[in-house]
Structure formats: structure tokens, C-alpha cells
N, C-alpha and C positions, 0 to 999 in steps of 0.2 A: 497463569499467572491470572489476575481477575484486574475486571473494572475498579477501581477505589471507592468512587463517590455512589456506588449501587449496593445500599446495604444489600439484595439479594447477591448480588455474587458476591458478596463475600460469604452470606450464608451454603451459599453452590459448593462454594472451594471447600469449606469444612466439611459440607457433608460429603465430597469428592473423597477429600482426604482419608475418611471412616471407611470408605467404602473401597477405595485402593486398599488400606491398610486390612480390613478383611477379606483379601486375595493375597496377601502376602507380599504387597508391592508395598516401596519407599516410595515415597514423592516429598515435594519442597513447592511452596506457596510462595508466591512475589505479587505486588500491585505489578501492571504493567507499567505503573511509570517511573518505576526504578529499575530501569534496564542495568543500570550498571550493578546493581546488586543481583540482580537473577547469569547475569552473563556467566559466571562462575558455576554457576548449578546444571544450565545447558548443557556445557559441557559433556557431563555424563549421563547425560536422560536419553530415553528412547523417545519419547512423545511429550509434546508441551500441550494441554489443556488451554485455549483461551476463552476465561468466563466475560463475555461482556456482548459487544457489538463490533463492526467492521474497527473502529479506533483501536479497540485490545487487539484485534490478531495484526495489526499496522505495529504494535508497539512491538509484541511478539515476533513479526515475522525481522525486526530490525535485530534482535538475541536470536535467534534461532538461524538466522540465514548462514553463516560463518561455519556453521559446525554441521548441518543439512540436517537437520533435527525434524520433524515433520509434526507440524500445527494440527490439531481437531479445534476445531469454532463451533463454539455450543452459545448460541445465540441469545442474549437479552438483551437487544438493541432492538429497530422499530425496522429496520429493511434487513441488512443482515447478506450480501450480497458475496461477501467471500465465507461467512460463518456455513456449518455442516449442518448441526441437529438444534433442536431445541430444548429445555430443559425438559419437558414430560420424555424425551427419547434417551435421556443421557441414562438414568439408572435401569432400566431394563436393558437398554443397549451394552452395558458398559463389557459385560464378560464376552459378547463378541469381538467387542473393540480391542480386551487382553489378548485373544487369540488369533489376534493380525488380524480380523477381518477387515475389508475392504482394500483401496488400490491408492496411490500415490500422485498424486496430481503436482506436477511441476511449473510454476509461475515465473517470468520472467522478471526481473528489477533492475534500477536504475542505479548507474556512481555517478554522480555528482560531485567535480571538484572546482572548490571555490578557493582562488588566496593558495594556502596551502593546506589546505584542509579536502578530506575527502568525506563524502555522504552514500548512505544506498536508501534509495525509495522504494516500496512497492508499490505506490501506485502514482505518484506524480513527484515533478520538480515543477516549480512555481515561480515567475519571475513579474512581480505584479508592484501595481502604485499603490502607496500607502494613504492616498489623498483622494479627492475627487478629480486631481485632474490626471490628462492621459501621459505616459512614459515612450521614450522610444528606445523601441530595441531594435537593433541592428545581430540579424539572424547568419552565420554563416554553418554550411553543412558541406563533412569532409572538404574544407579549404574554400569553397567558394562562396560568395555573398549571395546570401537567397534576399532577402526583402531589409527594409528598415519598416519595424510595425511602430505607427501610432495608437495605444491599443491602452485598454487597463494592463495590461500583460499578455506574456505566453503562457500554455501549459504545454511541459511534455510529459506527458502519459506512457505507461504500460497498458498491454489489451486490462489488466486488473484493474487500472484506471479509468481504463476509457467508460466504464460505468458511474466515475463517480463524478469530480468536479468536472472534467474535459465537457462528458455528456452534456453537463449542466450549460454551458458554455456553447452549448451546438454540435460536437464534436459526434463521429461515429461509435456506435458499439463494435469491438472486436471480441472473438473467439477468444477465452479465456489462457488457451495453452496459447498464444499466439504470438512470438518473438519480437514482432515490427514495433516501431515506436509512432506516436503521436504527436502531430505538433500543432498546437491549436490555437489561436488568436484569443482574446477575450474583450469582446467588444470593439472589435479593429476600427479604427477610423479612417486611418491611410496607408495605405501595405497590402498587401498579401490577405485579405478577406478570407482564404479559404480554408479548411483543414490538410493537412499531406500526412500521409501513413509513410512515414521511412522503412530502411531497411533496417535489419537488425543490428547490422554493422556497421551503423551511421557515426558520424561524431561531429554533434552540433556543437556550436558556440555561441552564445548569448552576450550581446555587450552593451549593457546600459548608456546610451547616447547623448543622452538629457539630464540636465542640473536638477530635474523632480524628485523628489524620495522615490526607493524601491526596497522591494525587500524579497529574500527568500525564502522561499517557502518549500519544505520536504514533506511532504504525507501529513501537511499541516496542522505538524508537532513540530517541527523547527524550523524557528525562524530566523531569519541575519537580516541585515541590513547592506545595503549593495549602492555605491555612489557613481556618479558618472567616473564612466570608462574601468568601469569593471566587472569581468568576464566571467561568465559559469559555463564547465566545458560539460557535458552530459552524452555519455555513453550506455552501452547496455551495460551492466554489471555483469561481473565473475560469479555471483552469488546466485543462486535460484532461492525462493520461498516452496515449501513443500509443505501440500497441506494430506491429512487423513482424509479420502472419501470413502463413504459408507452406500453413496447411491450408486447408481451406471452413468459409464462413462459421458451421457449422453443428458444426464442431467440439465444441462447449462440450457437448453433451450427448453424445458418442463416450466423452469425455475423463473425464467427471464421476463415472461408476463405477471408472473403472481408479484414475483419483487419491483417492479415498475408500475402495479397498481398499487404498492402498498401492503399487500396481504399476506 
């Protein structure tokens, strides 16, 4: 799966197809934005190459997680917190990859229920304002009311998402394989202006209790309007995102500073 608006990603996808064909391996190609088109192909696949940045991987994870197919992220983006290798490493490293070198890293996902629909997210579920006005969001955890936030919104994030929007909002960095859930307010004016790190089995209900316009955003890719009185229920997903890793299992510590420096 590749990032469709980047010519370099399309070129690399074509080159990868030829490299795989030379090894006698069949492959398929699809824009990361065409998740419905990719789903029938994923079911019979052994590995997904995600060519782009972290946003491309989020699309790939939505498609691959129900089938437990691992992803190898090839980074063409600026940061690449979730990606594994760079473009220059792909061609020389491909033979080892095809020999099942490396190890599989599993990461937690979230399930969000809104009305009669269910969604899965790798990074975060966000309930936020659509204007310059604050919104009021009542939050329950395991049936107990926690607080009513008067804020720009709230972020409910996985460990993977802890280095994304939640981090920008002042949240902590969790080790990638942690199962805990981060509850992070966004520019909180009234309420509990602190981050909570919740157990993986927590059940979170967030309800808009003001008449201001709000939006539900899942991994920054799907956005749905939310009205006063509507609730979003968030739990840990039964799905796990799986990634093929080439580096050492301790890679996160050595790469974190480099990523934070934008190198």
C-alpha cells in the first residue's frame, strides 16, 4: 500500500513489484486511501509493505489488523515513528526480509462505538471542537463519572498514539508495546487538567454536554459530526496491529531521540 499523492511512493511500489517478481513472489498494489479495495487482497497475504509515512501505516493497519497480517513500513515521510526502514535499505535488505528475518511487534488498538457503528484506531480517538469555542465533554470510566472537561476536546490514545497528537497536547510517551490507554485533555480550561494513564480493560464513555459543534476523529482520517447528548464508547480493541521489525527489540530507545529531533 502506498501514499498516492507522492510520485516517489508510486515509483518505489512499481520497483518493489519487479523485485518481488524476480524472487517468484506475487504481489498486489493499492493506494492507502482505497481501504475497501485492499481488504479482499489482504486476507491472503503474508506481508504488507506500507510505502509512505506514518499516515500510510495507519491506513494499512485498519485493513490488516482483522487478518493479523504484519506490516513493514518504508519511510518516505519526515518523522516515521512507526515505519521501520528507509528507501535505501529496501532493495539490499529484501532477500533477508523474504527469508523471514526479523521479528513481529504487536501493538494495541482502540475500538470506538458511535451510535450503531464501530471503528478501530491505532493512534487515537479524538473528540474536539470544530470552532474557536470550547466544548463540554463529560467522561465516565467503568461507569463512574470522572469529570466534565471544558476544553478544546479530549484525546484517547494508545501507546502508539502517545507519540502523536497526545504528545503535542502535553501527554506522556508510553513504551510502544504497552496496552494502557492515555486520556489527554486538549487545552483544558475547566475540569481535570491532567493526563490519565488507564488500564487496558478500561471502558471510557465521552459525551458532549454542550451545544457547541464537535467532531469525532479516528486516527485523523475519519471525521464524524457529534451533537449535544451523543456519546462515544472507547475500549481496547480485540485487534492488534502487527509490524515486521528488523532492528533489535530495544530499537525504540535509540530511535526516540532521533525522531524527536526530526533526524
